[in-house]
C-alpha positions in Angstrom: -27.0 -38.3 98.3 -29.6 -36.0 100.0 -27.2 -33.0 99.7 -26.7 -33.6 96.0 -30.4 -34.0 95.4 -31.1 -30.9 97.4 -28.6 -28.9 95.3 -30.1 -30.2 92.1 -33.6 -29.4 93.4 -32.5 -25.9 94.4 -30.9 -25.3 91.0 -34.0 -26.6 89.2 -36.2 -24.2 91.1 -34.1 -21.2 90.0 -35.4 -18.8 87.3 -33.8 -19.3 83.9 -31.9 -16.0 84.2 -30.3 -17.1 87.4 -29.3 -20.4 85.9 -27.6 -18.6 83.0 -25.7 -16.3 85.4 -24.4 -19.3 87.4 -23.3 -21.2 84.4 -21.5 -18.1 82.9 -19.7 -17.5 86.2 -18.5 -21.1 86.3 -17.2 -20.9 82.7 -15.4 -17.6 83.4 -13.8 -19.1 86.5 -12.5 -22.0 84.5 -11.2 -19.7 81.8 -9.4 -17.6 84.3 -7.7 -20.7 85.8 -6.2 -21.2 82.3 -5.7 -17.6 81.4 -3.8 -16.4 84.5 -0.9 -18.8 84.1 -0.6 -17.9 80.5 -0.6 -14.2 81.3 2.1 -14.7 84.0 4.2 -16.6 81.4 3.8 -13.8 78.8 4.6 -11.2 81.5 7.7 -13.1 82.4 8.7 -13.3 78.7 8.3 -9.5 78.4 10.6 -9.0 81.5 13.2 -11.3 79.9 13.2 -9.2 76.8 13.6 -6.0 78.8 16.5 -7.5 80.8 18.2 -8.6 77.6 18.0 -5.2 76.1 19.4 -3.5 79.3 22.1 -6.1 79.6 23.4 -5.5 76.1 25.6 -2.3 76.3 26.9 -2.5 72.7 24.0 -3.7 70.5 24.4 -4.6 66.9 21.5 -4.8 64.4 21.8 -7.3 61.6 19.3 -6.5 58.9 18.5 -6.4 55.2 19.6 -3.7 52.8 19.1 -0.1 54.0 18.6 -1.3 57.6 15.2 -2.9 56.7 13.8 -5.8 58.7 15.7 -9.0 58.4 12.7 -10.8 56.9 13.4 -8.8 53.8 16.8 -10.6 53.5 15.8 -13.6 51.4 18.1 -16.0 49.7 15.8 -17.4 47.1 16.4 -20.6 45.0 19.4 -20.5 42.7 18.6 -21.3 39.0 21.5 -23.2 37.5 20.3 -22.2 34.0 20.3 -18.5 34.7 22.8 -16.6 32.5 24.9 -13.5 33.0 23.5 -10.3 31.5 24.9 -6.9 30.9 23.5 -3.5 31.8 21.1 -3.7 28.9 19.8 -7.1 29.9 21.6 -8.9 27.0 23.2 -12.3 27.7 26.9 -12.4 28.1 28.6 -14.7 25.5 31.7 -16.8 26.0 34.6 -17.1 23.4 32.5 -19.7 21.5 29.4 -17.4 21.3 27.5 -19.4 23.9 25.6 -17.8 26.7 27.4 -18.0 30.0 25.6 -19.5 33.0 26.0 -17.6 36.2 28.5 -18.9 38.7 27.5 -16.8 41.7 24.7 -14.8 43.3 24.9 -11.7 45.5 22.8 -10.8 48.5 22.9 -7.6 50.6 22.8 -7.2 54.3 23.7 -4.4 56.7 25.2 -4.1 60.2 24.2 -1.1 62.4 25.3 -0.2 65.8 26.4 2.4 68.3 29.2 2.5 70.9 31.0 0.0 68.8 34.4 0.4 67.1 34.9 -3.1 65.7 32.9 -6.2 65.2 33.1 -9.8 63.9 31.0 -11.3 61.1 30.4 -15.0 61.3 29.0 -17.4 58.7 27.9 -20.9 59.5 26.7 -23.0 56.6 26.0 -26.6 55.6 27.7 -28.3 52.6 25.1 -30.2 50.6 26.0 -28.1 47.5 29.6 -27.2 46.4 29.1 -23.6 47.4 31.7 -21.1 48.5 30.6 -18.2 50.6 32.3 -14.8 50.5 31.7 -11.5 52.3 32.5 -8.1 50.7 32.1 -4.5 51.8 29.5 -2.7 49.7 28.5 0.9 48.9 24.8 2.0 48.8 24.0 4.1 45.7 20.9 6.0 44.8 21.9 6.1 41.1 22.0 3.0 38.9 25.6 2.3 38.0 26.5 2.5 34.4 27.5 -0.8 32.8 28.9 -1.1 29.3 27.5 -3.5 26.8 29.0 -7.0 27.1 30.0 -6.5 30.8 28.2 -8.4 33.5 26.0 -6.4 35.9 28.1 -6.0 39.1 25.5 -4.5 41.4 22.5 -5.7 43.4 19.2 -3.8 42.9 16.9 -3.5 45.9 13.5 -2.0 46.2 12.7 -0.6 49.6 9.7 -2.1 51.5 9.5 0.4 54.3 9.8 -2.3 56.9 11.9 -0.8 59.6 13.5 -2.2 62.8 12.6 -0.8 66.2 15.4 0.5 68.4 18.0 1.3 65.7 20.1 4.3 66.3 19.4 7.3 64.2 21.8 8.2 61.4 22.2 11.6 59.8 25.3 11.1 57.5 24.4 11.7 53.9 26.0 8.5 52.7 23.3 6.5 54.6 20.5 8.1 52.5 18.1 8.6 55.4 15.5 10.2 53.1 14.9 7.0 51.0 11.3 5.8 51.2 9.3 2.7 50.5 9.3 1.8 46.8 12.5 3.7 46.1 15.2 1.7 44.4 18.7 1.5 45.7 21.8 -0.2 44.3 24.6 -2.0 46.1 28.1 -2.5 44.7 31.2 -4.1 46.0 33.8 -1.6 47.3 37.0 -3.1 45.8 39.3 -0.4 47.2 38.3 -0.5 50.8 41.0 -0.4 53.5 40.5 -1.4 57.1 43.1 -1.1 59.9 43.1 -4.7 61.2 40.6 -6.7 59.1 42.3 -8.6 56.4 41.0 -7.6 52.9 42.0 -9.7 49.9 42.1 -9.0 46.2 38.9 -7.5 44.9 37.7 -6.3 48.3 36.8 -9.7 49.8 37.3 -10.3 53.5 39.9 -13.1 54.0 38.7 -14.1 57.4 39.5 -17.5 58.9 37.7 -20.9 59.3 37.0 -22.1 62.8 37.1 -25.6 61.4 38.0 -26.9 58.0 36.2 -25.8 54.8 34.1 -29.0 54.8 33.2 -28.9 58.4 35.0 -32.2 59.3 38.3 -31.2 60.9 38.9 -28.6 63.7 41.4 -26.0 64.8 41.5 -25.8 68.6 38.7 -28.4 68.8 36.3 -25.7 67.4 34.3 -28.4 65.5 33.5 -30.3 68.7 32.5 -27.2 70.5 30.1 -26.0 67.8 28.7 -29.5 67.2 27.9 -29.8 70.9 26.1 -26.5 70.8 24.2 -27.4 67.7 23.3 -31.0 68.3 23.9 -31.7 72.0 24.1 -35.4 72.7 22.6 -36.4 69.3 25.3 -38.3 67.4 23.7 -39.4 64.1 24.7 -36.2 62.2 25.0 -36.4 58.4 28.3 -35.1 57.3 26.9 -32.3 55.1 25.0 -31.0 58.2 28.2 -30.5 60.1 28.4 -26.8 59.5 31.4 -24.8 58.4 32.2 -21.8 60.6 34.0 -18.8 59.2 34.8 -15.4 60.8 35.9 -12.0 59.6 37.3 -10.2 62.6 38.2 -6.6 63.4 35.7 -5.2 60.9 35.6 -1.5 61.4 32.6 0.7 62.1 34.1 3.3 59.8 36.7 1.7 57.4 39.9 3.7 57.2 38.6 6.1 59.8 38.8 6.3 63.6 35.7 6.3 65.7 37.0 7.5 69.2 33.6 8.7 70.2 31.9 5.5 69.2 29.2 7.2 67.3 26.4 5.4 65.5 27.2 3.7 62.2 25.7 1.5 59.5 27.5 -0.5 57.0 26.5 -2.7 54.0 27.9 -6.0 52.9 27.4 -8.4 50.1 27.2 -12.1 50.7 28.4 -13.8 47.6 27.4 -17.5 47.0 29.8 -19.0 44.4 30.1 -22.4 42.7 32.2 -23.8 39.9 30.6 -23.5 36.5 28.8 -26.6 35.5 28.6 -28.1 39.0 25.0 -27.2 39.6 21.9 -28.7 38.0 18.2 -27.8 38.4 17.5 -31.6 38.5 19.3 -31.8 41.9 17.1 -30.4 44.6 19.7 -29.9 47.3 19.2 -27.3 50.1 21.8 -25.6 52.2 21.4 -23.3 55.2 23.6 -20.3 55.9 23.5 -18.3 59.2 25.0 -14.8 59.5 25.9 -13.5 62.9 27.7 -10.4 64.2 29.3 -9.6 67.5 30.8 -6.4 68.9 34.5 -6.8 69.8 35.7 -3.2 70.4 
């Protein structure tokens, strides 16, 4: 008790400036006790990132159109009442003279890499809506494609944001339009005549690919469903059926379609993700949400 009283008495006799210094030192000490572990964790995280980059000999970059940051790749809400329009913005009419509601929406993404000859594109999506997902090869154009009156627009318009991705390999080929800048408008159109050595291309330029499980996510080939369910949900067993994702892959996609790439030089390719549905099956009154994941992996 005497020791405590003596300490209080000594502290009470100190000048005000000394009291402030002691209190400040104590606060800083407490702050350091919390800050140092946090700094160590952040430093460890930085080291993990560095190790990951070094340990990835054949990196692939999945991004928005024109190799822009993936945050620019946005699948917005689909309006079931939207109608097809032609190149002049006029609605497309059916045989009865009625406006035709859209039955698909297109979105552009790109794959960039170096030291890669072939890669796999994988889609994983839920099934709340009766959507079908397709992947097409696409060409990047600087000129707006000409569309005749009465013909639906068959290209995607994209305004550059200037949001780049760090670490991407440099490209010099003219077809990549490296001089395009923020606010420039580019156009993306399905390449319907593309030819690849091993990837299976169907009618109209769509990648045929294969399902790792059934198209509704409930059955499995080679127990793929069970494997992916375990990775997604672990031991959790109360999974709603529409949340059992469908897994689809297009394999042997070439860095340069129809060309060899023996030196494994840097490349960048564009693709269109088409989300389709049967006409009349969607309604704006039904607020259903689906999730689609796109992943890429170097395979050669």
